[in-house]
Structure formats: C-alpha cells, structure tokens
C-alpha positions in Angstrom: -0.1 0.2 0.2 2.7 2.3 0.8 3.5 2.3 -3.0 0.3 4.6 -3.3 1.1 6.7 -0.8 0.9 10.8 -2.0 2.5 13.1 0.7 0.2 16.2 1.8 1.7 19.3 2.5 -0.2 22.6 3.6 0.9 25.9 2.5 1.3 28.3 5.3 -0.1 31.7 5.3 1.2 34.7 3.2 2.2 37.3 5.7 3.8 34.8 8.5 7.0 37.1 8.0 6.4 40.8 8.4 7.9 43.1 5.8 10.1 44.1 8.8 11.6 40.4 8.6 9.9 39.5 11.9 8.4 36.0 12.6 4.9 37.1 13.5 2.7 35.6 16.3 5.1 32.2 17.0 3.1 30.7 19.4 0.1 30.8 17.6 1.9 29.7 14.5 3.1 26.7 16.7 -0.4 25.8 17.7 -1.2 25.9 13.7 1.5 23.4 13.0 0.9 20.9 15.8 -2.7 21.0 14.8 -1.7 20.5 11.1 0.6 17.4 12.4 -2.4 15.7 14.3 -4.1 15.7 10.9 -1.6 13.4 9.4 0.1 15.6 7.1 3.7 15.3 6.0 4.9 19.0 6.0 4.2 22.9 5.2 5.1 25.4 2.3 6.3 28.5 2.7 7.1 31.8 0.7 10.7 33.0 1.3 9.9 36.4 0.0 13.1 38.2 -1.7 11.5 41.8 -0.6 12.1 40.8 2.7 15.1 39.0 2.9 17.4 41.3 0.7 15.4 44.3 1.3 18.2 46.6 3.2 20.3 46.5 -0.1 22.2 44.5 -3.0 23.4 41.0 -1.4 22.2 42.5 2.2 20.4 39.2 3.4 19.0 38.7 6.5 17.4 34.9 6.7 16.9 35.6 10.6 13.1 35.2 10.7 13.1 32.3 8.1 15.5 30.2 10.0 13.1 30.7 13.2 10.1 29.4 10.9 12.4 26.5 9.4 13.4 25.9 13.0 9.7 25.9 14.3 8.8 23.5 11.7 11.5 21.3 12.7 10.4 21.0 16.1 6.7 20.5 15.5 8.1 17.1 13.5 7.3 18.4 10.0 9.2 19.1 6.6 9.5 22.3 4.7 9.1 23.1 1.0 10.6 26.3 0.6 9.6 28.8 -2.5 12.2 31.4 -3.7 10.1 33.9 -4.0 11.5 36.4 -6.5 7.9 38.1 -7.0 5.7 40.7 -5.3 2.5 39.2 -3.2 -0.3 41.6 -4.0 -2.2 41.8 -7.3 -3.0 38.1 -8.0 -6.2 36.1 -6.8 -6.0 35.0 -3.1 -3.2 37.7 -2.2 -4.2 39.1 1.1 -1.1 41.1 1.9 1.2 43.4 0.4 5.5 42.5 -0.3 6.7 44.2 -2.8 10.3 43.4 -4.5 13.3 45.0 -2.7 13.0 48.9 -2.5 16.5 48.9 -4.5 15.2 47.3 -7.1 11.9 49.6 -7.7 14.1 52.2 -7.4 16.0 51.4 -10.3 12.6 50.8 -12.1 12.1 54.6 -11.2 14.8 55.6 -13.8 14.6 52.5 -16.2 11.1 51.3 -15.9 11.6 48.8 -18.6 12.9 46.2 -16.2 9.4 45.9 -15.8 7.1 43.3 -17.9 4.7 45.9 -20.2 2.0 45.7 -22.2 1.0 47.2 -25.4 -0.3 49.8 -24.2 2.6 50.6 -22.1 1.6 49.6 -18.5 4.2 48.5 -16.5 4.0 45.3 -14.2 6.1 45.4 -10.6 5.3 42.2 -9.7 8.3 40.6 -11.4 11.6 41.7 -13.1 10.8 41.3 -17.2 12.8 38.1 -18.5 14.2 40.4 -21.1 16.8 41.7 -18.2 17.8 38.2 -17.3 21.4 39.0 -18.8 21.5 42.9 -18.6 23.8 43.8 -16.2 21.9 46.7 -14.9 21.2 46.1 -11.2 24.5 47.6 -9.5 26.6 45.7 -11.8 24.6 42.3 -11.7 21.9 40.7 -14.0 18.7 39.4 -12.9 20.0 35.8 -13.0 23.0 36.8 -11.1 20.5 38.3 -8.1 18.3 35.3 -8.3 21.4 33.0 -8.5 23.4 35.0 -5.4 19.9 34.7 -3.4 19.9 31.1 -3.9 23.6 30.7 -2.6 23.0 32.6 0.2 20.0 30.7 1.4 21.7 27.5 1.1 24.6 29.1 3.3 22.2 29.8 5.9 19.9 27.0 5.9 22.9 24.7 5.2 22.4 22.5 8.7 18.4 22.3 7.9 19.0 21.1 4.5 21.3 18.5 6.0 18.9 17.5 8.5 16.2 16.8 6.3 14.1 19.6 7.5 13.9 21.1 3.8 13.3 19.1 1.2 12.5 20.6 -1.6 13.1 24.0 -3.4 10.4 25.6 -5.2 12.1 28.3 -7.7 10.0 31.2 -8.3 10.1 31.9 -12.2 7.2 34.4 -12.8 4.6 36.4 -11.3 2.7 34.3 -8.3 6.0 32.1 -8.6 4.8 30.5 -12.0 6.7 30.1 -15.1 4.4 32.3 -17.1 4.1 36.1 -18.0 1.8 38.4 -16.1 -0.7 38.6 -18.7 -3.7 38.4 -16.2 -3.0 40.8 -13.5 -6.1 42.1 -11.5 -4.1 45.3 -10.5 -4.6 46.2 -14.2 -8.1 45.7 -14.2 -8.2 42.1 -15.6 -11.1 40.0 -14.6 -12.5 36.2 -15.3 -12.5 35.0 -18.0 -10.5 37.9 -20.1 -8.4 36.3 -22.5 -5.2 38.5 -21.1 -2.6 40.4 -22.7 0.9 39.6 -24.4 3.7 41.1 -21.9 6.7 41.7 -24.1 6.8 45.4 -25.2 9.4 46.7 -22.7 12.4 47.6 -24.6 14.6 44.7 -23.7 12.1 42.1 -25.4 11.3 44.4 -28.3 14.9 44.3 -29.2 15.5 40.7 -28.9 12.2 40.1 -30.9 13.5 42.7 -33.8 16.8 40.6 -33.7 15.0 37.2 -33.9 12.9 38.3 -36.5 15.7 40.1 -38.6 17.4 36.4 -38.5 14.7 34.4 -39.7 14.6 37.0 -42.7 11.7 39.1 -41.5 12.7 42.4 -40.6 9.1 43.8 -41.0 7.6 41.8 -38.6 6.7 43.2 -35.3 5.1 42.3 -32.2 1.4 41.6 -32.3 -0.9 45.0 -32.5 -4.5 43.0 -32.8 -4.5 40.6 -29.9 -7.1 43.2 -27.8 -7.2 43.8 -24.3 -7.5 42.0 -21.0 -11.1 41.6 -20.7 -11.6 40.8 -24.4 -12.8 37.5 -25.6 -11.0 35.3 -28.0 -13.8 36.0 -31.1 -13.5 39.5 -30.8 -9.7 40.1 -31.3 -8.1 39.5 -35.2 -5.2 37.6 -33.5 -7.5 34.8 -31.8 -10.7 35.0 -34.0 -11.7 32.3 -36.5 -8.5 32.2 -38.9 -6.6 34.6 -36.6 -3.2 35.8 -36.8 -2.5 33.2 -34.5 -2.5 30.4 -37.6 -0.4 32.5 -39.8 3.1 31.7 -40.7 3.8 35.3 -38.7 1.7 34.6 -35.6 3.3 31.0 -35.4 6.7 32.7 -35.3 5.6 35.0 -32.8 4.3 32.6 -30.4 7.4 30.2 -30.9 9.5 32.8 -29.7 7.3 34.3 -26.8 7.0 30.6 -25.5 10.8 29.7 -26.0 11.7 32.9 -24.0 9.9 31.5 -21.4 11.5 28.2 -21.5 14.8 29.6 -21.7 14.2 32.0 -18.9 13.6 28.8 -16.4 16.0 26.9 -17.8 18.5 29.5 -17.2 17.4 30.1 -13.8 17.0 26.1 -12.8 20.9 26.1 -13.9 21.6 28.5 -11.4 19.7 26.7 -8.6 21.5 23.4 -9.3 25.0 25.2 -8.9 23.6 26.7 -5.8 22.2 23.4 -4.0 24.7 21.0 -5.7 25.2 18.1 -3.3 22.0 18.9 -1.3 19.4 16.1 -0.7 16.7 18.0 -1.8 14.5 18.1 -5.2 14.2 21.2 -7.5 10.5 22.4 -8.6 9.0 24.8 -10.9 5.0 25.8 -10.5 3.1 25.7 -13.8 -0.3 28.1 -13.7 -3.3 26.2 -14.5 -5.5 28.5 -17.0 -8.3 26.6 -17.8 -10.4 29.1 -19.1 -10.6 29.3 -22.9 -9.0 25.9 -22.7 -11.9 24.4 -24.9 -11.9 27.2 -27.6 -9.5 26.9 -30.9 -7.0 29.5 -29.7 -6.4 28.7 -26.2 -6.3 32.7 -25.9 -5.3 32.7 -22.4 -2.7 30.1 -22.2 -1.4 31.6 -25.3 -1.1 35.3 -23.7 0.6 33.6 -20.7 3.4 31.8 -22.7 1.7 28.6 -22.9 1.9 27.8 -26.8 -0.9 24.8 -26.4 -3.4 24.4 -29.5 -5.3 21.0 -30.3 -2.5 19.9 -32.3 0.6 21.6 -30.4 1.4 20.4 -26.9 2.6 23.5 -25.2 3.2 21.6 -21.4 5.6 18.7 -22.7 8.5 21.4 -23.7 8.1 22.4 -19.8 8.6 19.1 -18.7 11.4 18.2 -21.0 13.5 21.4 -20.0 12.7 20.2 -16.3 13.6 17.1 -16.6 17.5 18.6 -17.8 17.5 19.7 -14.1 18.1 16.2 -12.1 14.3 15.6 -13.1 12.9 18.7 -11.3 9.4 18.4 -10.1 6.4 20.4 -12.3 3.8 21.6 -9.1 1.0 21.9 -11.3 -2.4 24.0 -10.2 -6.2 23.7 -9.9 -6.2 20.3 -9.3 -9.6 20.6 -7.3 -11.6 21.8 -10.4 -14.4 20.2 -12.5 -15.5 21.5 -15.7 -19.1 21.2 -14.6 -18.5 23.7 -12.0 -17.1 26.3 -14.4 -19.2 29.1 -16.4 -19.9 27.5 -19.7 -19.2 30.8 -21.7 -15.4 30.9 -20.4 -15.0 27.5 -22.4 -13.0 26.3 -19.3 -11.4 22.6 -19.3 -9.6 22.2 -15.7 -10.1 18.3 -16.1 -8.9 17.8 -19.3 -6.0 20.5 -18.8 -4.6 18.4 -15.6 -4.7 15.6 -17.4 -2.7 16.6 -20.4 0.0 18.3 -18.0 0.4 15.2 -15.7 0.6 13.1 -18.5 3.0 14.7 -20.0 5.2 15.1 -17.1 4.9 11.5 -16.7 6.1 10.7 -20.3 9.3 12.6 -19.7 9.9 10.8 -16.5 9.7 13.5 -14.0 7.5 13.9 -10.7 4.8 15.7 -10.7 3.0 17.6 -7.9 0.3 20.1 -7.5 -2.0 22.0 -5.5 -5.8 23.3 -5.4 -5.9 26.8 -7.2 -8.8 27.9 -5.1 -9.8 27.7 -1.1 -11.9 24.8 -1.1 -13.1 22.8 2.1 -15.7 20.7 0.7 -15.4 16.7 -0.3 -16.3 17.3 -4.0 -13.1 19.3 -4.2 -11.4 16.6 -1.9 -12.7 13.7 -4.3 -11.3 15.4 -7.8 -7.8 16.1 -6.0 -7.7 12.6 -5.1 -8.7 11.3 -8.7 -5.8 13.4 -9.9 -3.0 12.2 -7.4 -3.8 8.6 -8.4 -5.4 8.7 -12.0 -5.9 5.1 -11.8 -6.8 4.4 -8.4 -4.6 2.5 -5.9 -2.6 -0.3 -7.9 0.0 -2.6 -6.8 2.6 -0.8 -8.2 1.3 2.9 -7.2 2.0 4.3 -10.7 0.7 7.1 -11.8 0.4 8.8 -8.5 1.7 12.6 -8.1 4.8 13.2 -5.8 2.7 15.2 -3.2 0.0 17.5 -3.2 -0.2 20.9 -1.6 -2.7 22.2 0.1 -4.1 25.9 -0.1 -3.7 27.0 2.9 -4.1 26.9 6.5 -6.4 29.3 8.0 -9.0 29.9 10.7 -11.5 28.4 8.3 -9.8 25.2 7.7 -9.5 24.7 11.4 -13.2 24.7 11.9 -14.6 21.9 13.3 -16.5 19.7 10.3 -13.7 21.6 8.1 -11.0 20.1 9.9 -12.6 16.6 10.4 -13.3 16.6 6.3 -9.5 17.5 6.1 -8.1 14.9 8.3 -10.4 12.2 6.4 -8.9 13.3 2.9 -5.2 12.9 4.4 -5.9 9.7 5.3 -7.1 8.5 1.9 -3.9 10.5 0.4 -1.9 8.5 2.5 -4.2 5.0 1.8 -4.7 5.1 5.6 -0.9 4.7 6.3 0.6 6.9 8.8 2.9 9.9 7.7 6.5 8.8 6.6 8.1 11.1 8.4 
C-alpha cells in the first residue's frame, strides 16, 4: 500500500513573516503546525520573500526570521518546502498581504521602467522583473539571473544544517508572477477579470529588441510584435489575433508565439541551471510551478494560455516542452495548479477545461519521466474538491505498483476556516485517503 502513498503538505499563510522581517505570532503558528500534524500531514510549504530578505540593499541578506520558521517546523516534526519567491505578493487571486520586491530594485525601475513586464499600452507590471533583463548587468553591476543565483546560494549557506538534517526537502524556484513560470498576462492590478483573455507582456525595450533581432535573423525584419490581440477582458473571437482564422494561425503569428514561449522556457532553464549550482550536493529536489490556465482551454485558440506563454493548441502540446526542460535539471518537479476543479463547476461561456488540462499536463510530465506535484488553485473545504484532488493524485486509483501517482499535493492554505470543526474533520479524512490509511512516512 505504501507505493500508493501521496504526501500532503499545507501552504502556510502569506504574511507569517512581516515586511520588517519578523516571524509573527510564533506561539499561534506553533499551535497551527501542531494541529496540522494531528491531521497526519507530511509538511508545509512557505514563501521565502526576496522583498523581505534582501530589502536592506544588494546582497544584504537577513535570513533570521526564516531560520526561526524552519526551526519551528523542525520542532513540530514536519518538513518544509521552501519557495524562492522573487515576485511581489499583491495583485493576484488570493493575495491578502502586500510584499513588494526590494526597494532598491524598484528605485532602479523609477529611472528605467523597462525592467518590468509591459503590455502594448505601455502599462508596467512591478510584480516580477521582465525576463528581458535576465542577462542585463543593470542592477548595480549584476544581471537579474545573478541576483536570483546569489540569493539561492546565500539561502543554502544560511540553511545548510536544516537542509542536511532533511527538514528542508524541496526548493520551488520562483520563475514569474505568483511564483509561476509564466508572463503576468492576467493582472488584477491592471483591471483584468475572469475570464478575460489577458494580454501579451513583451513590450519593454529589451524584449522588443530581442524580437526584432529574432525576426531579422529569420529573414523578416518587417515583422513586429502583435497589435491586434485585444485587451485584458476581451473574448478570443472579438480579436483579429485569436479569432476564427486569426493571426495565430499565420506564419507571422506562429513565429511570434514560438519566440514568446521559447523565451519563457529559456528563462526557466537558465534560472534552474543556477539553482542546480546553488544546491549542488544537497539532499533536496528542485521544483517549478506552472499555472493552471483552464479558461478558453476548450476554444480553438487557447487565448489565455498563449498570452501567458504556453503555446498550447489542439495540435501542439505547450506543456510537454516545459516537462522536457525540467527533466534536464535532475528531473525537477513540475508543480501544477487547479487540481480541485471540475469542468461542470465552471461558467460555460469561459470554455474552461480544468479536468482535461490537468490530465494533459500530468501525463506530459510522466511521459518525460519527471515527478509531478500539484495544488488546489482556490480555497475549498468540501468533499467534491477533495475527491477531485484524489482522482488527479492517483488517476488509476490504488494499484499494486502505485503508478502513476503524484509526488505530493500541497493544500492551499492553512487558515482559521480550515480549522473550523467540520472542515478540519473532513480535511483529516482527505489526508488519510491520500495516505491510503498509512501513517505519515516522516
């Protein structure tokens, strides 16, 4: 039966470490962790915010609050999955606190706003640095990739004993907005509402220049970035780019979408290279999170997936290349969202397909022989959601070899609502089923 055991982790609240780098309400948090432990969970997941740790200035790291957190988790007999959170908290679904990126980075953005992702109208998104500056040494002599690399190396040095002791078991590397490998194509902070198609985010001067160079090399110097892909809250058919026989089907459209998605893949690849170097010799697994963009999945053009950087169509798998890229990094884990969603719960007008999307992404990961993990996208406390997660965690049910199964599931998130009597009782039953009635392995 142990072959079918799927570990369960719980995401900790967003604001447990204050913007002033203090671990808040340590006793209350300990109580929470011990209560979660009684449910039989294997561990917890927590953001480790760049905007807090390196807030004082370049390479001035303060890990003290996060060390206290990791030690508390160890004391409670749990494991920690740590997220290298290089993005801003605030501006996305479920963001209850505001944690900006470091002020010294925002100051550079004041004089050079092109360090941020930009839509066609010129609106800047300060959630995460544009991948256009990955190799630009404009941050006090460092590139963005070097910043991420230095941060991860410093984390490893500060936490080496806790990594060695097996307390910190996974490092999820933040690769975009909300910590996900994607462009910030659907920002609520700029007025996007579900189920808008979002917008391409490649109009900063660095990505514009990169595209012009790529088009020139391809023998089409006259090609420019899309100007007919609509706005955040449009529907696919209302735009020339995504509509019937739209630009996305033309040679020019295909060239752009290939370039746009490849830039994202290369971004993930380069940062994971640095993560591999930073954690070389450590007993941890690397992970990357991919967003569950289920709306417009059942439309011809998959518009929102395309604007986010996932070049996924009926006849083109946009997720398998991500899994293949992860396989090169010691088979890093692909962490996927929206495990709890069913097609029947979605608004028909949004042409959502969360069930088919999850199946596509998971099976692509397994075909590339990598581990796949997942989480729920929205807070749910009901058996319908839990049963859907169970179904995705073990698509063939309990089998002799326990395959295929997910490497782990992270439940979002620890809260007062989860600890309400009926909710917590149901959660405990869910954990038991994920463990196939076995006790926690740890």
